C-alpha positions in Angstrom: -0.1 -0.2 0.1 1.2 3.6 -0.7 3.1 5.2 2.3 1.6 8.2 1.9 -1.4 7.3 3.4 -2.3 6.4 7.3 -4.3 2.8 7.2 -7.2 3.3 9.7 -7.2 -0.7 10.5 -5.0 -3.7 11.0 -5.7 -7.2 9.2 -4.9 -10.0 10.5 -3.4 -11.1 6.7 -1.9 -8.2 5.3 -1.1 -9.4 2.0 -5.0 -9.4 1.2 -4.3 -5.5 0.6 -3.2 -4.3 -2.7 -3.9 -1.1 -4.5 -2.7 -1.9 -7.9 -5.2 -3.4 -11.0 -4.8 -6.8 -11.5 -3.6 -8.3 -14.9 -2.3 -11.4 -15.8 -1.4 -12.2 -12.6 0.4 -9.5 -12.1 -0.1 -6.3 -9.9 -0.1 -3.2 -12.5 -0.5 0.5 -12.5 -2.0 2.4 -15.4 -0.6 3.4 -18.5 -1.0 7.4 -17.8 0.6 6.7 -14.0 -2.5 8.1 -12.5 -4.0 7.4 -9.7 -7.1 8.0 -7.6 -8.1 8.2 -4.0 -9.9 5.6 -1.9 -12.2 7.2 0.7 -13.6 6.1 4.2 -17.5 7.2 4.2 -17.3 7.4 7.9 -15.0 10.1 8.0 -14.5 11.1 4.6 -10.8 10.9 4.7 -8.6 8.9 2.0 -6.9 5.7 3.1 -5.1 4.8 -0.3 -5.1 5.2 -4.0 -5.6 2.9 -6.9 -4.9 3.2 -10.6 -7.1 5.2 -13.1 -7.0 2.8 -16.1 -8.2 4.2 -19.0 -9.2 3.0 -23.0 -5.4 2.7 -23.6 -5.4 -0.4 -20.7 -8.2 -2.3 -21.9 -6.8 -4.2 -24.9 -4.0 -5.8 -22.5 -6.1 -7.0 -20.3 -8.8 -8.4 -22.8 -6.2 -10.1 -24.9 -4.7 -11.9 -21.1 -8.1 -12.9 -20.5 -8.7 -14.1 -23.9 -4.9 -15.7 -24.1 -6.4 -17.4 -20.5 -9.9 -18.5 -22.1 -8.2 -20.6 -25.1 -6.8 -22.7 -22.0 -9.5 -22.5 -19.0 -12.5 -23.4 -21.6 -10.4 -27.1 -22.0 -10.1 -27.8 -17.9 -12.5 -30.2 -16.9 -15.9 -29.4 -15.5 -14.5 -30.9 -12.1 -11.4 -28.9 -12.1 -13.2 -25.7 -12.4 -15.4 -27.0 -9.6 -12.6 -27.4 -7.5 -10.8 -24.0 -8.1 -14.2 -22.3 -7.2 -14.5 -24.3 -4.3 -10.7 -23.5 -3.2 -11.6 -19.9 -3.9 -14.5 -20.0 -1.8 -12.7 -21.7 1.2 -10.0 -19.0 0.8 -12.9 -16.2 1.4 -14.1 -17.8 4.1 -11.2 -18.2 6.0 -10.2 -14.5 5.6 -13.9 -13.6 6.6 -12.7 -10.8 9.5 -10.4 -8.9 7.1 -12.8 -8.9 4.3 -15.7 -7.5 6.5 -12.7 -4.8 8.1 -12.3 -3.6 3.9 -15.5 -3.5 3.2 -16.4 -1.3 6.3 -13.7 1.3 5.5 -14.8 1.1 1.6 -18.7 0.8 1.7 -19.5 2.7 5.0 -21.4 -0.4 6.0 -22.0 -1.7 9.7 -19.5 -4.6 10.7 -22.3 -7.0 11.3 -23.7 -6.2 7.6 -20.2 -6.8 5.9 -20.3 -10.3 7.6 -23.9 -10.6 6.3 -22.8 -9.9 2.9 -19.9 -12.0 2.7 -21.9 -15.2 4.3 -24.3 -14.3 1.5 -21.8 -14.1 -1.2 -20.0 -17.4 -0.5 -23.2 -18.9 -1.5 -22.4 -18.0 -4.9 -19.1 -19.7 -5.1 -20.3 -22.9 -3.3 -23.2 -22.8 -5.5 -21.5 -22.6 -9.1 -18.7 -24.9 -8.3 -21.6 -27.5 -8.0 -23.4 -25.7 -11.4 -19.9 -26.4 -13.1 -20.3 -30.4 -13.5 -24.1 -30.1 -14.6 -23.7 -28.2 -17.5 -25.2 -30.4 -20.1 -26.3 -31.0 -24.0 -29.2 -33.1 -25.3 -29.5 -35.9 -27.6 -33.0 -36.3 -29.5 -34.9 -37.8 -32.3 -36.3 -35.3 -34.7 -39.5 -35.5 -37.3 -37.6 -36.4 -40.1 -36.6 -40.1 -40.2 -33.0 -41.3 -40.1 -31.9 -38.0 -38.4 -30.4 -37.5 -34.9 -30.2 -34.1 -33.3 -28.0 -33.0 -30.5 -27.1 -30.0 -28.6 -23.4 -29.0 -26.6 -23.1 -26.1 -24.5 -19.9 -24.1 -24.8 -18.0 -21.1 -22.8 -19.1 -17.9 -24.8 -15.5 -16.2 -24.2 -14.5 -13.3 -22.6 -16.8 -11.3 -20.0 -16.8 -8.1 -18.5 -18.4 -6.9 -15.0 -19.2 -3.7 -14.6 -19.9 -3.8 -10.8 -21.6 -1.2 -8.1 -20.1 -0.4 -4.8 -23.1 -0.9 -2.4 -22.3 -5.0 -2.3 -19.0 -5.5 -3.9 -18.2 -8.9 -2.9 -21.8 -10.4 -3.8 -21.6 -8.6 -6.9 -18.1 -10.1 -8.0 -18.7 -13.5 -6.7 -22.4 -13.8 -8.2 -20.8 -12.9 -11.8 -17.5 -14.2 -11.5 -18.6 -17.5 -10.1 -21.2 -18.2 -13.0 -18.6 -17.1 -15.5 -15.8 -19.2 -14.0 -18.2 -22.3 -13.8 -19.2 -21.8 -17.5 -15.5 -22.0 -18.8 -15.2 -18.1 -19.3 -12.7 -15.8 -18.1 -14.0 -12.4 -16.7 -12.6 -8.8 -16.3 -13.7 -6.9 -13.6 -13.9 -2.9 -13.4 -15.0 -2.1 -9.7 -16.8 0.7 -8.8 -14.2 3.7 -7.7 -15.7 3.9 -4.1 -15.0 -0.1 -3.8 -11.6 -1.0 -5.7 -9.8 -2.8 -2.9 -12.5 -5.1 -1.6 -12.4 -6.6 -5.5 -8.5 -6.6 -5.8 -8.7 -9.0 -2.5 -10.8 -11.4 -4.4 -8.6 -11.3 -7.0 -5.9 -12.1 -4.9 -7.7 -15.1 -3.1 -8.5 -16.5 -6.9 -5.0 -16.3 -8.1 -4.2 -18.3 -4.7 -6.8 -20.4 -5.2 -5.1 -21.8 -8.2 -6.8 -20.1 -11.1 -4.3 -19.4 -14.3 -3.4 -16.0 -14.9 -6.1 -14.0 -17.0 -9.0 -16.0 -15.5 -9.9 -13.1 -13.4 -8.3 -9.6 -14.6 -9.3 -6.1 -12.7 -9.2 -3.0 -14.0 -9.5 0.1 -11.5 -10.6 3.6 -12.2 -12.0 6.8 -11.0 -15.5 8.4 -11.2 -14.4 10.5 -14.5 -12.5 7.8 -16.6 -15.3 4.9 -15.6 -17.3 5.8 -18.8 -14.1 5.7 -21.2 -12.9 2.4 -19.6 -16.6 0.6 -19.6 -17.1 1.6 -23.0 -13.6 0.5 -24.4 -14.4 -3.1 -22.5 -18.0 -3.0 -24.0 -16.9 -2.2 -27.7 -13.3 -4.8 -27.6 -13.8 -7.1 -30.0 -12.7 -10.2 -27.6 -15.0 -9.5 -25.2 -18.2 -11.6 -26.0 -20.2 -11.0 -23.1 -20.9 -8.0 -20.5 -22.7 -8.1 -17.4 -23.8 -4.7 -15.7 -25.4 -3.6 -12.5 -26.2 -0.2 -11.9 -28.8 2.5 -13.1 -31.4 2.1 -15.2 -30.1 5.1 -16.9 -26.1 3.8 -17.3 -27.6 0.3 -18.3 -29.1 1.7 -21.5 -25.9 3.1 -22.5 -24.2 -0.2 -22.1 -26.9 -2.2 -24.3 -26.1 0.6 -26.6 -22.9 -0.1 -27.0 -23.2 -3.8 -27.0 -25.7 -3.6 -29.5 -23.3 -2.5 -32.0 -21.7 -6.1 -32.2 -24.5 -7.9 -30.7 -22.9 -8.8 -27.8 -24.4 -10.9 -25.0 -25.5 -8.5 -22.1 -27.5 -9.2 -19.0 -28.5 -6.0 -16.8 -29.6 -5.9 -13.5 -30.8 -2.4 -12.9 -32.4 0.0 -10.5 -35.3 -0.6 -8.8 -38.6 1.4 -7.3 -39.7 -1.3 -4.9 -43.2 -1.4 -3.4 -44.5 -3.3 -0.2 -48.2 -4.2 0.4 -49.0 -4.7 4.0 -52.7 -6.0 4.0 -54.7 -5.8 7.3 -54.8 -9.5 8.0 -50.8 -9.5 7.6 -48.6 -10.2 10.9 -47.1 -7.3 11.9 -44.4 -8.9 14.3 -43.5 -10.6 10.5 -43.7 -7.7 8.4 -41.8 -5.2 10.6 -39.1 -7.3 11.2 -38.9 -8.2 7.4 -39.1 -4.8 6.3 -37.3 -3.0 8.6 -34.0 -5.1 7.8 -34.7 -4.6 4.5 -35.2 -1.1 4.3 -32.6 0.0 6.5 -29.6 -2.7 6.1 -26.4 -0.7 4.2 -28.5 3.2 4.7 -31.5 2.3 2.1 -28.4 1.6 -0.4 -29.6 -1.6 -2.0 -31.3 -2.2 -5.7 -33.8 -4.3 -3.9 -35.1 -2.2 -0.6 -38.3 -1.1 0.1 -39.0 2.2 -1.8 -42.8 2.3 -1.2 -44.9 1.0 1.7 -48.3 0.8 1.1 -50.5 -0.2 4.3 -54.1 -0.8 4.4 -56.2 1.5 6.1 -57.0 -1.2 8.9 -53.6 -1.2 10.5 -51.9 1.9 8.7 -51.4 4.2 12.2 -50.4 1.2 14.3 -47.7 0.0 11.8 -46.5 3.4 11.2 -46.5 4.0 15.1 -44.4 0.9 15.5 -42.1 1.9 12.8 -41.4 5.3 13.8 -40.6 3.7 17.4 -38.1 1.3 16.2 -36.4 3.7 13.6 -35.7 6.3 16.7 -33.6 3.3 18.2 -31.3 2.8 15.1 -27.7 4.3 16.1 -25.9 6.1 13.2 -21.6 5.8 13.2 -19.0 4.7 11.9 -19.2 0.8 10.9 -16.3 -0.1 12.7 -17.9 1.1 15.8 -19.7 -2.5 17.3 -22.9 -0.1 18.7 -23.4 1.2 15.3 -26.4 -0.2 13.5 -26.4 2.1 10.5 -23.5 3.8 8.8 -22.9 6.4 6.3 -24.3 6.5 2.5 -21.6 5.7 0.1 -20.9 8.7 -1.4 -21.9 12.6 -1.3 -23.9 12.1 -3.9 -26.3 10.0 -1.9 -27.0 13.0 0.4 -27.5 15.5 -2.0 -30.1 13.2 -3.7 -31.8 12.6 -0.5 -31.9 16.1 0.4 -33.1 16.9 -2.8 -35.8 14.6 -3.2 -37.0 15.0 0.4 -37.3 18.7 0.0 -39.4 18.1 -3.3 -41.8 16.0 -1.6 -42.1 18.5 1.1 -42.6 21.4 -1.2 -45.3 18.9 -2.8 -47.1 18.1 0.6 -45.7 15.3 2.4 -45.2 15.1 5.9 -41.8 14.2 7.3 -42.3 12.6 10.6 -38.5 11.9 11.5 -35.4 12.9 9.8 -34.8 14.6 6.3 -31.3 16.0 7.2 -27.5 15.5 6.8 -25.6 14.5 9.9 -22.4 16.3 10.9 -20.4 13.2 12.2 -16.6 13.6 11.8 -16.6 14.5 8.1 -18.7 11.3 6.8 -21.5 11.3 5.1 -24.2 10.7 7.1 -28.0 11.1 6.6 -30.9 10.8 9.1 -33.0 7.8 8.8 -36.2 9.7 7.7 -40.0 8.9 7.4 -42.6 10.2 5.0 -46.2 9.8 4.6 -48.8 12.2 2.4 -46.8 10.8 -0.5 -48.1 11.5 -4.1 -47.7 10.5 -7.9 -46.3 14.1 -8.8 -43.4 13.9 -5.8 -40.0 12.4 -7.3 -39.8 10.3 -4.6 -42.8 8.1 -5.6 -41.3 8.3 -9.1 -37.5 7.1 -8.2 -35.2 5.0 -6.9 -34.3 6.5 -3.5 -31.0 4.7 -2.6 -31.0 6.5 0.8 -32.2 5.9 4.0 -35.5 7.6 3.5 -38.7 5.6 3.8 -42.4 6.5 2.1 -45.9 5.0 3.4 -48.5 5.0 1.9 -52.3 4.1 2.7 -54.8 1.8 0.4 -57.9 0.4 1.0 -58.2 -2.0 -1.6 -56.1 -5.0 -2.8 -57.0 -3.9 -6.6 -55.8 -0.3 -5.7 -52.8 -1.5 -4.3 -51.5 -3.6 -6.8 -52.3 -0.7 -9.2 -50.3 1.7 -7.3 -47.4 -0.7 -6.8 -47.0 -1.7 -10.5 -47.4 2.4 -11.3 -43.4 2.4 -12.0 -41.1 1.8 -14.9 -39.1 -0.5 -12.8 -39.8 -4.2 -12.2 -37.2 -5.3 -9.9 -38.7 -6.4 -7.0 -42.1 -6.3 -5.0 -43.1 -7.6 -1.8 -46.3 -8.4 0.1 -47.5 -9.4 3.7 -51.0 -11.1 3.9 -52.2 -14.4 5.6 -54.8 -15.1 3.0 -53.0 -17.9 0.4 -55.6 -17.0 -2.6 -54.4 -13.6 -2.4 -50.7 -14.6 -2.2 -51.0 -16.3 -5.3 -52.8 -13.5 -6.9 -50.1 -10.9 -5.8 -47.5 -13.4 -6.9 -49.2 -13.3 -10.7 -50.1 -9.5 -10.8 -47.0 -7.6 -9.1 -45.0 -6.8 -12.2 -41.5 -7.6 -11.0 -39.1 -10.2 -11.5 -38.9 -11.3 -7.8 -42.0 -11.2 -5.4 -41.4 -11.9 -1.7 -44.5 -13.5 -0.4 -44.4 -12.5 3.7 -40.7 -12.1 3.1 -38.0 -9.3 2.7 -35.1 -11.4 1.9 -35.9 -13.3 -1.6 -32.0 -13.2 -3.0 -30.1 -16.3 -2.7 -27.6 -18.4 -4.9 -30.4 -20.9 -5.6 -32.7 -18.3 -6.7 -32.8 -16.7 -10.0 -31.9 -13.0 -9.5 -33.2 -10.3 -12.0 -36.2 -7.9 -13.1 -38.7 -6.8 -15.4 -39.7 -3.6 -17.3 -36.8 -1.1 -17.0 -35.1 -2.9 -14.3 -33.2 -5.2 -16.8 -33.0 -8.4 -18.7 -31.1 -11.4 -18.0 -30.6 -13.7 -14.7 -27.8 -13.9 -12.2 -27.8 -16.9 -9.7 -30.5 -19.9 -10.0 -30.1 -23.4 -11.2 -29.1 -23.4 -15.1 -30.2 -19.6 -15.9 -27.3 -18.0 -14.4 -24.7 -20.1 -15.7 -26.6 -20.4 -19.3 -25.7 -16.5 -19.6 -22.1 -17.2 -20.2 -22.9 -20.1 -22.6 -23.7 -20.8 -26.1 -25.7 -23.9 -27.7 -24.3 -25.5 -30.8 -26.8 -28.0 -32.6 -25.5 -30.9 -34.4 -27.9 -32.7 -36.9 -26.9 -35.8 -38.7 -28.2 -38.6 -40.7 -27.9 -42.4 -40.2 -27.5 -44.2 -43.3 -28.6 -47.8 -43.5 -31.1 -47.1 -40.4 -34.6 -49.4 -41.9 
């Protein structure tokens, strides 16, 4: 690490810390020699720096991955599985140190950092098993004396553009599937969380993955568009996977369309929650409270609009506000902290703008709504609003901050209509003890994932992805996630002399 910075933590395994890009098994600087600072959101202070890679750095990284792919794709599925299991084991062994790095890059409390790692290793474990379950087909077609068979093959070099809110989960969910399929991958981490991703690359090398199987190019916010575009346009990159905003996702899709690259897009959400009079208030509270305030509201599947039926609205809101007041805001490394900072100053600016717009249009602020001065960090008060209308920006946009809105409804039809009144379709949630209603909501809510009496529907074995402007393609889940990194070849032959 660079000696001009004071490291604000100590690791049991200092070898995990790297602050250079990782290409073909080597730690390298950018061609420009320029670097950017990595900042602790809990203090606003920089603690290291990483290379500012740009378009000029892309070709070497892609050619490294392509060279590796030509050999890696020929490894047996059993060998690929063993490499993934070893990587998984090393990540688990370094759980404490990885959690510490996560805290100082994302700002999330240590308990949530542990939770992300435990969730993330579900992907490496799952995809290690999936590596040996990639199968083709053989069948007899309609025409006589013919046979048709299919085989699955890895598509090639993949590029992953990952966000900062769950950097370990996003890398392992994407890279786990790609490496299981026999693809190699180049990761462009978010400028906020490069050190976490570089630590994963270090452990992948220790696990025995060949040089070039997992490359990492870091860069700052200004050069992110240039670097991402160069990866999307490179002729040797055959697949791009992106997690982020709908606005940027459309740009990625447009870039990849020029060469008809395969694309997976996991984009923004404006996720509704429907809580009915017959719901278990205890169950709904525990599930949605954790979902909303986790990582200070910075999750794509978090609750944006909470619809509560009129019979329990006042009771639920009162209890929600009482529990919210108990949240302890502070640095993620402090054991007493239950909600850390937002990760970027931009998140505070957006939260302030959304709250001010809602307030000016008649919304009621029950608590919060302000930036918190706390040692220079990026803190925002947990905020609760009612009186939300369709004219407000907060009704239409993804919040991505610790701001929760509550809306009263009367009938199921009204609630479904309001919940679906968004261009997004990532996740929706509903709470009721009426089994017929649960099934209706499962079919009628317009989202790729529906939480039925649960606020946590994401797991390695469950397909993850949205509809509408929340993207397309699936990550995780049986068969579907690995298929995103495969092509299917069809073979047809005629049997001579068959009678």
